[in-house]
Structures are given as structure tokens and as C-alpha cells.
C-alpha positions as semicolon CSV with decimal commas, in nm:
position;residue;x (nm);y (nm);z (nm)
1;X;10,870;7,500;-4,145
2;X;10,883;7,120;-4,113
3;X;11,003;7,000;-3,772
4;X;11,016;6,632;-3,866
5;X;10,696;6,472;-3,734
6;X;10,638;6,133;-3,898
7;X;10,266;6,083;-3,839
8;X;10,257;5,703;-3,872
9;X;10,089;5,637;-3,535
10;X;10,397;5,458;-3,396
11;X;10,704;5,683;-3,403
12;X;10,707;5,935;-3,119
13;X;10,616;6,276;-3,261
14;X;10,605;6,461;-2,927
15;X;10,958;6,610;-2,960
16;X;10,867;6,758;-3,298
17;X;10,538;6,905;-3,175
18;X;10,717;7,053;-2,874
19;X;10,992;7,194;-3,095
20;X;10,737;7,365;-3,321
21;X;10,556;7,505;-3,016
22;X;10,880;7,638;-2,869
23;X;10,986;7,787;-3,202
24;X;10,663;7,991;-3,220
25;X;10,737;8,113;-2,868
26;X;10,560;8,391;-2,680
27;X;10,463;8,557;-3,005
28;X;10,239;8,263;-3,085
29;X;10,119;8,133;-3,417
30;X;9,954;7,831;-3,579
31;X;10,081;7,475;-3,555
32;X;9,949;7,255;-3,835
33;X;10,041;6,963;-4,058
34;X;9,907;6,684;-4,280
35;X;9,603;6,484;-4,169
36;X;9,794;6,190;-4,017
37;X;9,802;5,997;-3,689
38;X;10,065;6,144;-3,455
39;X;10,180;5,937;-3,158
40;X;10,263;6,129;-2,841
41;X;10,460;5,939;-2,577
42;X;10,378;6,188;-2,300
43;X;10,189;6,512;-2,236
44;X;10,206;6,788;-2,496
45;X;10,201;7,107;-2,284
46;X;10,087;7,433;-2,438
47;X;10,249;7,725;-2,257
48;X;10,267;7,973;-2,546
49;X;9,975;8,134;-2,738
50;X;9,986;7,863;-3,004
51;X;9,676;7,753;-3,195
52;X;9,674;7,393;-3,319
53;X;9,462;7,371;-3,633
54;X;9,459;7,086;-3,886
55;X;9,260;7,270;-4,150
56;X;9,234;6,968;-4,378
57;X;9,096;6,729;-4,115
58;X;8,800;6,511;-4,211
59;X;8,585;6,510;-3,900
60;X;8,335;6,225;-3,912
61;X;8,215;6,292;-3,557
62;X;8,044;6,613;-3,667
63;X;7,780;6,408;-3,849
64;X;7,602;6,292;-3,533
65;X;7,233;6,382;-3,525
66;X;7,010;6,371;-3,213
67;X;6,792;6,062;-3,216
68;X;7,034;5,860;-3,428
69;X;7,334;5,651;-3,340
70;X;7,652;5,856;-3,377
71;X;7,911;5,764;-3,636
72;X;8,215;5,557;-3,538
73;X;8,532;5,734;-3,427
74;X;8,731;5,890;-3,709
75;X;8,941;5,684;-3,945
76;X;9,051;5,989;-4,140
77;X;9,177;6,333;-4,050
78;X;9,441;6,444;-3,802
79;X;9,468;6,232;-3,487
80;X;9,678;6,278;-3,174
81;X;9,715;5,932;-3,023
82;X;9,869;5,842;-2,686
83;X;9,877;5,553;-2,440
84;X;10,050;5,769;-2,176
85;X;9,890;5,749;-1,831
86;X;9,839;6,123;-1,790
87;X;9,704;6,418;-1,991
88;X;9,750;6,391;-2,366
89;X;9,717;6,765;-2,424
90;X;9,753;7,019;-2,143
91;X;9,690;7,392;-2,123
92;X;9,871;7,415;-1,792
93;X;9,915;7,702;-1,549
94;X;10,103;7,924;-1,545
95;X;10,051;7,992;-1,911
96;X;9,951;8,264;-2,152
97;X;9,639;8,469;-2,092
98;X;9,606;8,534;-2,466
99;X;9,344;8,333;-2,653
100;X;9,472;7,999;-2,780
101;X;9,289;7,756;-3,006
102;X;9,252;7,386;-3,079
103;X;9,065;7,300;-3,398
104;X;8,989;7,024;-3,647
105;X;9,144;6,711;-3,502
106;X;9,072;6,403;-3,291
107;X;9,241;6,291;-2,970
108;X;9,252;5,915;-2,916
109;X;9,357;5,754;-2,588
110;X;9,490;5,424;-2,460
111;X;9,152;5,252;-2,455
112;X;9,149;5,261;-2,836
113;X;9,351;5,167;-3,138
114;X;9,554;5,450;-3,295
115;X;9,282;5,503;-3,556
116;X;9,009;5,517;-3,290
117;X;8,809;5,248;-3,469
118;X;8,852;4,975;-3,204
119;X;8,765;5,084;-2,849
120;X;8,782;4,832;-2,565
121;X;8,747;4,842;-2,188
122;X;8,990;5,082;-2,023
123;X;9,252;4,929;-1,793
124;X;9,450;5,049;-1,491
125;X;9,738;5,126;-1,727
126;X;9,556;5,443;-1,839
127;X;9,341;5,508;-1,530
128;X;9,482;5,863;-1,494
129;X;9,474;5,952;-1,863
130;X;9,282;6,266;-1,966
131;X;9,229;6,378;-2,324
132;X;9,259;6,754;-2,269
133;X;9,330;6,934;-1,942
134;X;9,251;7,307;-1,931
135;X;9,402;7,511;-1,649
136;X;9,409;7,839;-1,834
137;X;9,212;8,143;-1,947
138;X;9,074;8,208;-2,292
139;X;9,085;7,870;-2,467
140;X;8,897;7,820;-2,794
141;X;8,828;7,454;-2,878
142;X;8,625;7,374;-3,190
143;X;8,561;7,069;-3,411
144;X;8,747;6,830;-3,182
145;X;8,673;6,466;-3,105
146;X;8,802;6,277;-2,799
147;X;8,780;5,898;-2,796
148;X;8,879;5,616;-2,563
149;X;9,086;5,796;-2,299
150;X;9,126;5,630;-1,962
151;X;8,960;5,885;-1,732
152;X;8,819;6,224;-1,844
153;X;8,778;6,332;-2,204
154;X;8,786;6,706;-2,128
155;X;8,902;6,803;-1,777
156;X;8,844;7,168;-1,683
157;X;9,041;7,285;-1,378
158;X;9,046;7,658;-1,456
159;X;8,871;7,824;-1,747
160;X;8,732;8,175;-1,785
161;X;8,576;8,330;-2,097
162;X;8,656;8,023;-2,304
163;X;8,457;7,865;-2,587
164;X;8,397;7,493;-2,633
165;X;8,198;7,402;-2,943
166;X;8,133;7,118;-3,187
167;X;8,293;6,848;-2,974
168;X;8,226;6,475;-2,974
169;X;8,349;6,280;-2,668
170;X;8,299;5,904;-2,655
171;X;8,389;5,602;-2,441
172;X;8,615;5,763;-2,183
173;X;8,682;5,566;-1,867
174;X;8,497;5,798;-1,627
175;X;8,342;6,119;-1,764
176;X;8,317;6,285;-2,100
177;X;8,348;6,632;-1,946
178;X;8,458;6,704;-1,589
179;X;8,458;7,058;-1,450
180;X;8,650;7,062;-1,121
181;X;8,767;7,407;-1,020
182;X;8,979;7,277;-0,734
183;X;9,285;7,421;-0,562
184;X;9,190;7,781;-0,631
185;X;9,104;7,732;-0,997
186;X;8,832;7,960;-1,135
187;X;8,566;7,845;-1,376
188;X;8,298;8,072;-1,519
189;X;8,174;8,283;-1,810
190;X;8,251;8,003;-2,055
191;X;8,032;7,924;-2,355
192;X;7,950;7,565;-2,451
193;X;7,780;7,483;-2,783
194;X;7,695;7,156;-2,956
195;X;7,873;6,909;-2,728
196;X;7,804;6,536;-2,767
197;X;7,903;6,299;-2,483
198;X;7,837;5,934;-2,555
199;X;7,894;5,600;-2,378
200;X;8,133;5,719;-2,107
201;X;8,210;5,506;-1,803
202;X;8,029;5,709;-1,534
203;X;7,879;6,037;-1,651
204;X;7,846;6,250;-1,961
205;X;7,879;6,612;-1,842
206;X;7,993;6,646;-1,480
207;X;8,013;6,982;-1,302
208;X;8,185;6,864;-0,986
209;X;8,294;7,206;-0,862
210;X;8,275;7,554;-1,015
211;X;8,287;7,902;-0,861
212;X;8,119;8,065;-1,163
213;X;7,825;7,999;-1,392
214;X;7,831;7,878;-1,752
215;X;7,569;7,834;-2,023
216;X;7,559;7,505;-2,214
217;X;7,359;7,506;-2,539
218;X;7,275;7,199;-2,744
219;X;7,425;6,930;-2,521
220;X;7,357;6,573;-2,642
221;X;7,406;6,293;-2,385
222;X;7,355;5,925;-2,456
223;X;7,423;5,588;-2,296
224;X;7,655;5,715;-2,026
225;X;7,679;5,449;-1,757
226;X;7,547;5,630;-1,447
227;X;7,435;5,989;-1,517
228;X;7,396;6,206;-1,820
229;X;7,442;6,536;-1,632
230;X;7,590;6,586;-1,283
231;X;7,578;6,922;-1,105
232;X;7,740;6,856;-0,769
233;X;7,875;7,186;-0,634
234;X;7,779;7,478;-0,857
235;X;7,541;7,775;-0,869
236;X;7,367;7,929;-1,167
237;X;7,458;7,688;-1,444
238;X;7,210;7,676;-1,732
239;X;7,164;7,393;-1,982
240;X;6,949;7,490;-2,282
241;X;6,817;7,250;-2,546
242;X;6,968;6,938;-2,390
243;X;6,887;6,603;-2,551
244;X;6,930;6,268;-2,371
245;X;6,881;5,911;-2,486
246;X;6,948;5,561;-2,356
247;X;7,046;5,663;-2,004
248;X;7,148;5,355;-1,803
249;X;7,060;5,508;-1,465
250;X;6,945;5,867;-1,408
251;X;6,944;6,163;-1,638
252;X;7,036;6,433;-1,385
253;X;7,212;6,431;-1,047
254;X;7,191;6,745;-0,832
255;X;7,438;6,745;-0,542
256;X;7,367;6,885;-0,199
257;X;7,568;7,202;-0,272
258;X;7,409;7,276;-0,609
259;X;7,172;7,573;-0,610
260;X;6,972;7,770;-0,867
261;X;7,079;7,564;-1,167
262;X;6,847;7,516;-1,464
263;X;6,832;7,225;-1,707
264;X;6,601;7,228;-2,008
265;X;6,606;6,886;-2,172
266;X;6,419;6,641;-2,388
267;X;6,453;6,268;-2,316
268;X;6,392;6,001;-2,579
269;X;6,182;5,779;-2,347
270;X;5,997;5,816;-2,018
271;X;6,214;5,547;-1,860
272;X;6,499;5,798;-1,857
273;X;6,310;6,083;-1,696
274;X;6,437;6,050;-1,343
275;X;6,664;6,272;-1,143
276;X;6,827;6,280;-0,802
277;X;6,831;6,587;-0,580
278;X;7,035;6,552;-0,263
279;X;6,941;6,873;-0,087
280;X;7,030;7,158;-0,319
281;X;6,777;7,439;-0,356
282;X;6,628;7,635;-0,643
283;X;6,728;7,384;-0,912
284;X;6,486;7,375;-1,205
285;X;6,416;7,102;-1,460
286;X;6,216;7,181;-1,772
287;X;6,108;6,952;-2,052
288;X;5,951;6,608;-2,070
289;X;6,066;6,489;-1,729
290;X;5,871;6,327;-1,446
291;X;6,046;6,504;-1,159
292;X;6,102;6,179;-0,972
293;X;6,328;6,223;-0,670
294;X;6,524;5,901;-0,631
295;X;6,710;6,002;-0,317
296;X;7,083;6,021;-0,266
297;X;7,301;5,746;-0,404
């Protein structure tokens, strides 16, 4: 059924997306459409077990290879574009506990042109903009790119038994991924595979607070402004097969309340191989790193 979305990158398609979501209702289903650029004037909230899947999307960001510069943001395929100063896509609580999916599209924020090709410095106008906010159980996100949003590319508040795979997150104002299980939110038993975080304003992958432990496999971090990986307040997280390159400051930051976390990584040059440990215990680094403790900063 066609709900009337235009997909020209200018006309507001949010009412049509919301209408399709509401039509599918608590029974759920798949929301799809042509590979166009859809402008959303505000947050698209997913509260039903609806999977968004643009099967025909052409995902250029999946071509990135460790050790090589990643491709530019997508100029083809399905794009959700927004300059709204808030979440672009939200899996908000309370919501369904059934598995919901997001597949085969790109999300482009207010620091970029609608096509994602031109990304400039983020401004205060989008300082609170997040690409995707997850405050839910059982999300499945696959083959998704997030480009040029004002704050966090992927913001995890609550997530249990979810899967995040084949994601490319670039040039967000603060962090590519932020895990912050605040205000009673639970985060644990999630699986992360093949995540690329590139050229974000502060950090690449930031575990600010989590009450559970996740495994991250095949994380690629590059040219994030301050840190590639931050583990501030978490226990038992494991990063396997991590690759870093071009770090502007330090590769890893362990916070004072981080304990028994393990990061296995390979850095492109010895100038990157520094980490900060501010008092946590039992944290392990493996790979070609120097183990330099740079103190708290």
C-alpha cells in the first residue's frame, strides 16, 4: 500500500512514514519503498514491531576495508534525512518486546547535505541530534550507515539481546556509538559485528555506562578526534579483532569504574598505541600496543 511519501529530500515524508507504521499496528510487518531520499521534519518513533527494510538500497559504505580510506557517504540507495535537533529514528520505551529490524538504508543528519556527500562542521542548531536512539529490547540493525548527525550516531539507552552489524558511522558531532544505560535502562547480551566508526567529533565507540556485558567483533575505528574506544563505567565488555588507524589522541580510555574489560586490537602505527587507565582494575589490552599509561585527562 502506498501512503504517499514523495522521497525528494525536501517535502516532509514523516506523516507518511508514521501512517504506514500505524497501519501495520501491533501485528507488525515490513515498511519499505523505493530507494529515494526521504526528509523527516521530526523524530520517527517506532512503537510497533515494524521492520524498516529498503531491500533495493545500494550501500556504498559496506565497501570499506581496514587499512584503506573508506568510501564517501552514499549518493544512492534509501536515505532518511533530517535537520531536526533531536533523534531522527527512535525505538522508544515503552515499546514492543518483539524483535524489530532496520536494514539497508542510510541516515543523514543536519551536518550534511541530503545526499550525505557534503559534510561540514556541526553547529548548535543540531547539537542534540542523534541518528538512532534505542531504548528497547530485541532490535536488529543491519547494513545501515549514519552520517553527519549533530551528536551521537547510534545512542543506546536500553538494549538487551539485540544485534548490530554491518554499520558505518561517520562524522557525527560527538560519538559514533554511545552506550549510556542511564535512568534504569539495561544494556547487555547484545552482539556487535563489523562496525566502522570514522572521523567523529570526540570518540568512536563509547561505553559510558552499562550494567551488562557485550561482545564487539570486528570494530574498525579511525581518525576520531579524542579516543577510538572509551570504556568508562562497564564490566566484562570484550572487543575482539579491533582495528584502529589515524587516532588523533589515544586509542583506548578506561574510566575509573571500568573493570575486567578486554580489548584485542591492531593499530596501524606505534604513535597510536597509547591508552589511559584512570583506576579501573582487571582491564586487559592485547595486540600491538605499548601499554603506556597517560594518566587521567
